[in-house]
All heavy atoms as an XYZ file, in Angstrom:
675
protein
N      80.782    146.921    129.348
C      80.635    145.594    128.788
C      81.560    144.639    129.548
O      82.640    145.030    129.977
C      80.986    145.637    127.304
C      80.341    144.560    126.507
S      80.755    144.705    124.763
C      79.127    144.836    124.104
N      81.132    143.439    129.689
C      81.884    142.433    130.421
C      83.190    142.089    129.693
O      83.224    142.005    128.467
C      81.009    141.187    130.562
C      81.558    140.207    131.557
O      82.602    140.446    132.177
N      80.864    139.105    131.718
N      84.267    141.893    130.456
C      85.566    141.567    129.873
C      85.554    140.265    129.100
O      86.208    140.130    128.070
N      84.797    139.289    129.593
C      84.725    138.000    128.900
C      83.999    138.130    127.559
O      84.362    137.467    126.596
C      84.023    136.967    129.771
C      84.835    136.559    130.974
C      84.130    135.514    131.794
C      84.964    135.153    133.004
N      84.302    134.142    133.827
N      83.021    139.005    127.508
C      82.290    139.236    126.255
C      83.211    139.873    125.213
O      83.203    139.479    124.049
C      81.082    140.107    126.531
S      80.075    140.421    125.073
N      84.016    140.844    125.650
C      84.949    141.484    124.727
C      86.031    140.510    124.268
O      86.491    140.574    123.126
C      85.576    142.708    125.373
C      84.659    143.918    125.493
C      85.292    144.990    126.354
C      84.305    144.460    124.137
N      86.429    139.606    125.155
C      87.403    138.587    124.773
C      86.814    137.656    123.722
O      87.499    137.291    122.758
C      87.850    137.790    126.017
O      88.413    138.706    126.958
C      88.865    136.734    125.667
N      85.552    137.284    123.869
C      84.897    136.437    122.860
C      84.743    137.170    121.533
O      84.912    136.573    120.468
C      83.533    135.986    123.368
S      83.615    134.811    124.717
N      84.442    138.467    121.584
C      84.351    139.261    120.359
C      85.703    139.309    119.667
O      85.799    139.144    118.446
C      83.817    140.679    120.669
C      82.352    140.610    121.066
C      84.014    141.616    119.490
C      81.795    141.907    121.615
N      86.755    139.511    120.441
C      88.095    139.550    119.867
C      88.477    138.210    119.249
O      89.072    138.158    118.173
C      89.114    139.941    120.941
O      90.412    139.921    120.426
N      88.128    137.118    119.910
C      88.427    135.784    119.367
C      87.629    135.528    118.093
O      88.143    134.941    117.127
C      88.119    134.714    120.410
N      86.385    135.980    118.059
C      85.579    135.839    116.850
C      86.136    136.626    115.683
O      86.178    136.143    114.545
N      86.569    137.844    115.956
C      87.168    138.652    114.900
C      88.491    138.060    114.432
O      88.829    138.121    113.251
C      87.370    140.089    115.380
C      86.092    140.904    115.566
C      86.399    142.238    116.223
C      85.384    141.099    114.241
N      89.233    137.453    115.354
C      90.474    136.794    114.975
C      90.199    135.630    114.023
O      90.861    135.484    112.997
C      91.219    136.298    116.215
C      92.489    135.499    115.949
C      93.551    136.377    115.315
C      92.999    134.884    117.229
N      89.199    134.826    114.346
C      88.856    133.710    113.463
C      88.331    134.198    112.122
O      88.638    133.615    111.079
C      87.824    132.803    114.128
C      88.342    131.931    115.254
C      87.191    131.169    115.903
C      89.400    130.971    114.755
N      87.557    135.272    112.160
C      86.989    135.819    110.922
C      88.062    136.338    109.982
O      87.921    136.247    108.759
C      85.999    136.939    111.259
C      85.272    137.592    110.102
C      84.325    136.600    109.442
C      84.524    138.807    110.586
N      89.148    136.862    110.527
C      90.197    137.412    109.676
C      91.322    136.419    109.392
O      91.916    136.449    108.318
C      90.797    138.681    110.301
O      91.270    138.400    111.614
C      89.782    139.789    110.338
N      91.618    135.550    110.348
C      92.763    134.654    110.164
C      92.424    133.431    109.305
O      93.260    132.974    108.531
C      93.315    134.195    111.509
C      94.612    133.427    111.386
S      95.362    133.139    112.955
C      96.712    134.278    112.845
N      91.229    132.912    109.410
C      90.863    131.704    108.664
C      90.938    131.897    107.149
O      91.559    131.073    106.458
C      89.487    131.209    109.090
C      89.072    129.848    108.562
C      90.009    128.765    109.080
C      87.654    129.546    108.975
N      90.360    132.968    106.560
C      90.500    133.135    105.103
C      91.944    133.334    104.657
O      92.359    132.821    103.620
C      89.677    134.386    104.797
C      88.771    134.554    105.927
C      89.452    133.971    107.120
N      92.717    134.043    105.470
C      94.119    134.274    105.133
C      94.913    132.971    105.188
O      95.748    132.702    104.331
C      94.719    135.304    106.084
C      96.106    135.811    105.760
C      96.078    136.557    104.434
C      96.593    136.704    106.863
N      94.627    132.148    106.178
C      95.320    130.870    106.321
C      94.967    129.921    105.183
O      95.850    129.260    104.621
C      94.962    130.220    107.667
O      95.242    131.140    108.715
C      95.737    128.945    107.888
N      93.692    129.849    104.839
C      93.290    128.964    103.746
C      93.896    129.404    102.414
O      94.302    128.572    101.606
C      91.768    128.915    103.636
C      91.040    128.165    104.750
C      89.534    128.327    104.585
C      91.430    126.712    104.778
N      93.976    130.704    102.189
C      94.566    131.199    100.943
C      96.081    131.001    100.934
O      96.668    130.774     99.876
C      94.233    132.671    100.743
N      96.703    131.075    102.089
C      98.157    130.931    102.159
C      98.612    129.514    101.857
O      99.692    129.309    101.304
C      98.667    131.354    103.526
N      97.786    128.533    102.201
C      98.172    127.152    101.926
C      97.576    126.652    100.607
O      97.613    125.464    100.331
C      97.809    126.216    103.096
C      96.331    126.263    103.424
C      98.634    126.521    104.310
C      95.898    125.317    104.518
N      97.025    127.573     99.834
C      96.538    127.304     98.472
C      95.431    126.250     98.435
O      95.333    125.493     97.492
C      97.680    126.884     97.541
C      98.790    127.865     97.491
N      98.641    129.103     96.914
C     100.052    127.817     97.966
C      99.770    129.763     97.019
N     100.653    129.014     97.660
N      94.605    126.218     99.451
C      93.493    125.286     99.431
C      92.240    125.914     98.864
O      91.596    125.362     98.000
C      93.188    124.795    100.838
C      94.022    123.667    101.299
C      95.111    123.139    100.667
C      93.876    122.929    102.490
N      95.641    122.134    101.397
C      94.901    121.976    102.535
C      92.986    122.982    103.541
C      95.041    121.081    103.577
C      93.126    122.096    104.571
C      94.140    121.157    104.585
N      91.929    127.080     99.377
C      90.616    127.630     99.087
C      90.698    129.155     99.155
O      90.813    129.729    100.230
C      89.619    127.083    100.109
C      88.186    127.227     99.736
C      87.730    126.790     98.507
C      87.293    127.792    100.608
C      86.402    126.921     98.164
C      85.964    127.922    100.282
C      85.515    127.489     99.062
N      90.651    129.815     98.016
C      90.789    131.270     97.957
C      89.463    132.011     98.080
O      89.460    133.223     98.247
C      91.465    131.683     96.660
C      92.910    131.277     96.615
O      93.554    131.147     97.638
N      93.425    131.067     95.415
N      88.348    131.337     97.984
C      87.045    132.005     97.987
C      86.756    132.790     99.264
O      86.216    133.895     99.182
C      85.918    130.995     97.723
C      85.908    130.471     96.309
C      85.572    131.565     95.333
C      85.563    131.008     93.932
N      85.371    132.027     92.922
N      87.063    132.281    100.486
C      86.776    133.103    101.672
C      87.554    134.422    101.692
O      87.009    135.452    102.072
C      87.198    132.216    102.855
C      87.111    130.837    102.334
C      87.473    130.926    100.882
N      88.795    134.396    101.247
C      89.583    135.625    101.199
C      89.026    136.575    100.148
O      88.914    137.783    100.388
C      91.051    135.315    100.910
C      91.992    136.509    100.860
C      92.038    137.213    102.208
C      93.370    136.084    100.429
N      88.640    136.052     98.998
C      88.051    136.892     97.960
C      86.726    137.488     98.421
O      86.430    138.643     98.120
C      87.849    136.076     96.687
C      89.141    135.687     96.001
C      88.925    134.735     94.834
O      87.758    134.438     94.499
O      89.930    134.295     94.260
N      85.941    136.713     99.159
C      84.668    137.215     99.679
C      84.897    138.321    100.699
O      84.222    139.357    100.666
C      83.871    136.071    100.321
C      82.550    136.458    100.956
C      81.561    136.874     99.883
C      82.014    135.317    101.778
N      85.859    138.137    101.586
C      86.151    139.148    102.592
C      86.670    140.427    101.957
O      86.296    141.531    102.355
C      87.171    138.601    103.596
C      87.463    139.428    104.833
C      86.191    139.625    105.656
C      88.526    138.767    105.671
N      87.495    140.303    100.942
C      88.037    141.479    100.266
C      87.051    142.105     99.285
O      87.248    143.243     98.865
C      89.336    141.122     99.542
C      90.527    140.786    100.440
C      91.695    140.298     99.598
C      90.920    141.971    101.286
N      86.003    141.380     98.906
C      85.038    141.939     97.958
C      84.177    143.032     98.594
O      83.709    143.925     97.903
C      84.147    140.833     97.393
O      83.276    140.339     98.384
N      83.976    142.961     99.913
C      83.210    144.017    100.580
C      83.976    145.328    100.547
O      83.454    146.349    100.131
C      82.896    143.625    102.031
C      81.963    142.463    102.144
C      82.402    141.261    102.642
C      80.647    142.569    101.737
C      81.552    140.188    102.748
C      79.773    141.503    101.835
C      80.230    140.305    102.343
N      85.186    145.290    101.013
C      86.077    146.445    100.990
C      87.479    145.897    101.183
O      87.698    144.987    101.974
C      85.734    147.428    102.100
C      86.512    148.727    101.992
O      87.419    148.845    101.180
N      86.147    149.688    102.814
N      88.430    146.481    100.512
C      89.788    145.962    100.564
C      90.414    146.147    101.944
O      91.284    145.385    102.340
C      90.646    146.647     99.510
C      91.970    145.995     99.296
C      92.682    146.574     98.099
O      92.263    147.584     97.551
N      93.757    145.945     97.703
N      89.940    147.127    102.693
C      90.505    147.405    104.010
C      89.665    146.847    105.150
O      89.994    147.083    106.317
C      90.696    148.906    104.185
C      91.612    149.489    103.159
N      92.960    149.213    103.133
C      91.371    150.295    102.108
C      93.513    149.856    102.123
N      92.568    150.511    101.470
N      88.609    146.117    104.852
C      87.753    145.541    105.890
C      88.511    144.599    106.826
O      88.332    144.694    108.046
C      86.554    144.827    105.265
C      85.598    144.154    106.247
C      84.902    145.199    107.101
C      84.592    143.303    105.506
N      89.381    143.714    106.345
C      90.118    142.858    107.280
C      91.023    143.643    108.227
O      91.172    143.271    109.389
C      90.958    141.953    106.377
C      90.305    141.987    105.063
C      89.648    143.316    104.959
N      91.585    144.734    107.746
C      92.428    145.571    108.614
C      91.592    146.222    109.714
O      92.017    146.287    110.865
C      93.140    146.639    107.798
S      94.276    145.978    106.572
N      90.404    146.682    109.362
C      89.512    147.301    110.344
C      89.060    146.260    111.365
O      89.051    146.526    112.576
C      88.305    147.957    109.634
C      87.267    148.426    110.628
C      88.761    149.099    108.760
N      88.700    145.066    110.899
C      88.273    144.016    111.815
C      89.404    143.598    112.748
O      89.171    143.367    113.945
C      87.766    142.803    111.023
C      86.477    143.007    110.231
C      86.144    141.750    109.434
C      85.339    143.388    111.142
N      90.617    143.511    112.239
C      91.760    143.181    113.093
C      92.019    144.285    114.104
O      92.358    144.005    115.264
C      93.007    142.950    112.253
O      92.867    141.814    111.450
N      91.864    145.523    113.697
C      92.021    146.648    114.618
C      90.994    146.609    115.744
O      91.323    146.826    116.912
N      89.735    146.312    115.392
C      88.706    146.165    116.413
C      89.008    144.983    117.329
O      88.728    145.032    118.528
C      87.327    145.986    115.785
C      86.741    147.246    115.225
C      85.921    147.205    114.117
C      86.993    148.479    115.800
C      85.375    148.364    113.584
C      86.453    149.649    115.282
C      85.643    149.583    114.171
N      89.574    143.920    116.773
C      89.955    142.765    117.585
C      91.043    143.102    118.585
O      91.028    142.628    119.721
N      91.996    143.934    118.165
C      93.061    144.365    119.078
C      92.477    145.204    120.212
O      92.803    144.989    121.385
C      94.135    145.155    118.314
C      94.874    144.239    117.339
C      95.123    145.808    119.270
C      95.748    144.978    116.355
N      91.617    146.144    119.874
C      91.014    147.002    120.894
C      90.162    146.180    121.855
O      90.233    146.360    123.082
C      90.181    148.122    120.235
C      89.377    148.895    121.258
C      91.084    149.048    119.453
N      89.368    145.250    121.336
C      88.532    144.412    122.198
C      89.389    143.529    123.095
O      89.050    143.309    124.261
C      87.591    143.555    121.348
N      90.509    143.036    122.586
C      91.386    142.199    123.404
C      92.059    143.025    124.497
O      92.242    142.543    125.611
C      92.438    141.526    122.527
N      92.434    144.259    124.180
C      93.068    145.105    125.192
C      92.112    145.476    126.313
O      92.510    145.600    127.471
C      93.627    146.374    124.540
C      94.883    146.177    123.691
C      95.227    147.472    122.965
C      96.048    145.724    124.550
N      90.839    145.663    125.988
C      89.845    146.027    126.991
C      89.327    144.781    127.720
O      88.907    144.861    128.866
C      88.675    146.794    126.334
C      89.185    148.095    125.727
C      87.580    147.099    127.330
C      88.166    148.824    124.891
N      89.398    143.631    127.081
C      88.818    142.399    127.610
C      89.557    141.819    128.792
O      90.264    142.509    129.521
N      89.378    140.525    128.983
C      89.911    139.807    130.139
C      91.431    139.880    130.196
O      92.101    140.044    129.184
C      89.456    138.351    130.099
N      91.952    139.753    131.398
C      93.390    139.840    131.623
C      94.028    138.463    131.527
O      93.358    137.446    131.507
C      93.666    140.417    133.020
C      92.970    141.713    133.307
C      93.543    142.847    132.510
C      92.889    144.148    132.910
N      92.499    144.958    131.827
N      95.342    138.437    131.444
C      96.065    137.177    131.509
C      96.640    136.753    130.171
O      96.852    137.559    129.261
N      96.898    135.460    130.078
C      97.519    134.904    128.880
C      96.627    135.020    127.650
O      97.118    135.207    126.538
C      97.881    133.435    129.102
C      99.028    133.266    130.080
O      99.798    134.232    130.257
O      99.143    132.172    130.670
N      95.327    134.897    127.838
C      94.420    134.980    126.692
C      94.480    136.371    126.071
O      94.430    136.521    124.854
C      92.971    134.588    127.093
C      92.090    134.434    125.858
C      92.364    135.567    128.048
C      92.291    133.156    125.137
N      94.620    137.397    126.903
C      94.739    138.767    126.399
C      96.006    138.907    125.568
O      95.976    139.455    124.465
C      94.759    139.741    127.566
C      94.945    141.188    127.163
C      94.953    142.083    128.390
C      95.099    143.529    128.014
N      95.004    144.398    129.180
N      97.104    138.388    126.080
C      98.372    138.464    125.359
C      98.277    137.748    124.023
O      98.708    138.275    122.989
C      99.492    137.860    126.211
C     100.809    137.773    125.507
C     101.564    138.916    125.297
C     101.288    136.560    125.042
C     102.776    138.849    124.634
C     102.507    136.483    124.383
C     103.251    137.633    124.185
N      97.715    136.540    124.024
C      97.613    135.769    122.780
C      96.688    136.432    121.768
O      96.997    136.463    120.572
C      97.141    134.351    123.080
C      98.206    133.537    123.759
O      99.397    133.751    123.551
N      97.790    132.606    124.596
N      95.556    136.947    122.212
C      94.633    137.603    121.284
C      95.237    138.868    120.685
O      95.098    139.111    119.485
C      93.314    137.919    121.984
C      92.383    136.738    122.216
C      91.192    137.167    123.055
C      91.922    136.139    120.907
N      95.908    139.662    121.506
C      96.559    140.862    120.975
C      97.649    140.466    119.991
O      97.768    141.038    118.906
C      97.122    141.741    122.123
C      98.014    142.841    121.571
C      95.994    142.333    122.935
N      98.447    139.469    120.348
C      99.538    139.027    119.483
C      99.028    138.539    118.134
O      99.517    138.972    117.084
C     100.324    137.913    120.178
C     101.488    137.322    119.397
C     102.635    138.317    119.357
C     101.930    136.022    120.037
N      98.027    137.673    118.135
C      97.536    137.120    116.870
C      96.741    138.135    116.064
O      96.782    138.116    114.825
C      96.717    135.849    117.115
C      97.556    134.674    117.473
C      97.387    134.027    118.680
C      98.538    134.212    116.615
C      98.169    132.937    119.027
C      99.323    133.123    116.943
C      99.143    132.489    118.159
N      96.031    139.045    116.729
C      95.342    140.096    115.981
C      96.331    141.067    115.349
O      96.113    141.533    114.232
C      94.357    140.843    116.886
C      93.028    140.141    116.988
O      92.451    139.752    115.988
N      92.555    139.964    118.203
N      97.423    141.371    116.034
C      98.466    142.214    115.442
C      99.114    141.489    114.272
O      99.428    142.100    113.235
C      99.509    142.631    116.509
C     100.746    143.220    115.871
C      98.894    143.612    117.483
N      99.300    140.188    114.403
C      99.865    139.391    113.306
C      98.970    139.439    112.079
O      99.448    139.695    110.967
C     100.079    137.950    113.743
C     100.552    136.979    112.671
C     101.982    137.286    112.281
C     100.419    135.556    113.153
N      97.677    139.230    112.248
C      96.780    139.265    111.094
C      96.690    140.669    110.510
O      96.629    140.831    109.297
C      95.368    138.761    111.450
O      94.833    139.550    112.505
C      95.386    137.304    111.835
N      96.697    141.692    111.374
C      96.683    143.065    110.871
C      97.926    143.339    110.045
O      97.837    143.908    108.949
C      96.587    144.056    112.028
C      96.654    145.531    111.660
C      95.476    145.919    110.786
C      96.710    146.374    112.902
N      99.073    142.898    110.515
C     100.322    143.099    109.773
C     100.304    142.368    108.436
O     100.721    142.922    107.418
C     101.513    142.620    110.593
O     101.573    143.290    111.814
N      99.820    141.144    108.443
C      99.778    140.374    107.197
C      98.825    140.987    106.185
O      99.124    141.047    104.995
C      99.404    138.921    107.487
C     100.465    138.104    108.211
C      99.904    136.733    108.593
C     101.702    137.949    107.361
N      97.657    141.461    106.649
C      96.726    142.108    105.730
C      97.276    143.435    105.221
O      97.045    143.805    104.078
C      95.354    142.301    106.370
C      94.474    141.080    106.250
C      94.103    140.354    107.356
C      94.023    140.654    105.013
C      93.307    139.238    107.251
C      93.224    139.541    104.879
C      92.862    138.831    106.008
O      92.076    137.721    105.885
N      97.987    144.179    106.078
C      98.598    145.428    105.600
C      99.645    145.156    104.538
O      99.725    145.870    103.533
C      99.206    146.202    106.768
C      98.218    146.908    107.683
C      98.939    147.507    108.877
C      97.453    147.968    106.924
N     100.446    144.126    104.739
C     101.432    143.744    103.725
C     100.727    143.301    102.452
O     101.110    143.676    101.343
C     102.361    142.645    104.264
C     103.263    143.205    105.354
C     103.191    142.031    103.144
C     104.010    142.147    106.130
N      99.676    142.509    102.603
C      98.926    141.983    101.452
C      98.262    143.112    100.671
O      98.359    143.152     99.444
C      97.892    140.979    101.960
C      97.107    140.318    100.876
C      97.717    139.411    100.026
C      95.759    140.575    100.712
C      97.007    138.789     99.020
C      95.035    139.958     99.723
C      95.657    139.065     98.867
N      97.615    144.050    101.359
C      96.938    145.128    100.639
C      97.926    146.123    100.054
O      97.664    146.707     98.996
C      95.935    145.868    101.550
O      96.611    146.347    102.702
C      94.798    144.958    101.934
N      99.064    146.336    100.702
C     100.093    147.200    100.134
C     100.648    146.588     98.863
O     100.891    147.294     97.885
C     101.232    147.422    101.153
O     100.671    147.951    102.343
C     102.272    148.364    100.597
N     100.809    145.278     98.860
C     101.284    144.587     97.669
C     100.254    144.681     96.545
O     100.605    144.825     95.380
C     101.601    143.126     97.989
C     102.104    142.346     96.825
N     103.312    142.609     96.224
C     101.550    141.336     96.116
C     103.486    141.786     95.200
N     102.424    141.001     95.121
N      98.961    144.609     96.891
C      97.921    144.729     95.871
C      97.899    146.137     95.265
O      97.636    146.289     94.075
C      96.554    144.412     96.466
C      96.253    142.945     96.755
C      94.870    142.815     97.385
C      96.325    142.112     95.492
N      98.178    147.153     96.072
C      98.186    148.524     95.560
C      99.377    148.782     94.655
O      99.302    149.591     93.744
C      98.202    149.537     96.719
C      96.892    149.684     97.386
N      95.953    150.587     96.970
C      96.334    149.023     98.437
C      94.889    150.499     97.715
N      95.093    149.557     98.634
N     100.498    148.087     94.890
C     101.685    148.339     94.095
C     101.647    147.639     92.743
O     102.421    147.985     91.860
C     102.933    147.893     94.860
O     102.933    146.487     95.026
N     100.741    146.703     92.570
C     100.650    145.965     91.301
C      99.919    146.764     90.273
O      99.165    147.523     90.249
C      99.968    144.593     91.501
C     100.862    143.728     92.336
C      99.677    143.933     90.177
C     100.300    142.365     92.638
């Protein structure tokens, strides 16, 4: 698969996982996060993991670094969020 295609997939997965988390964090709109978690509680973690793998295989350079960094950030935040949900 083309590196640019994998980079676009990684960017799409980043937007898919980061946007609901960001909207819920600023207390504007919780519905996208609830919708994403309604499918499966670990779905955002899986999507972030796929985003990391796609970014590592994808195009080289600064975009690769940024995509890996932000996908790891969203994966970490969702892991913290789901761990907190399990402890309640």
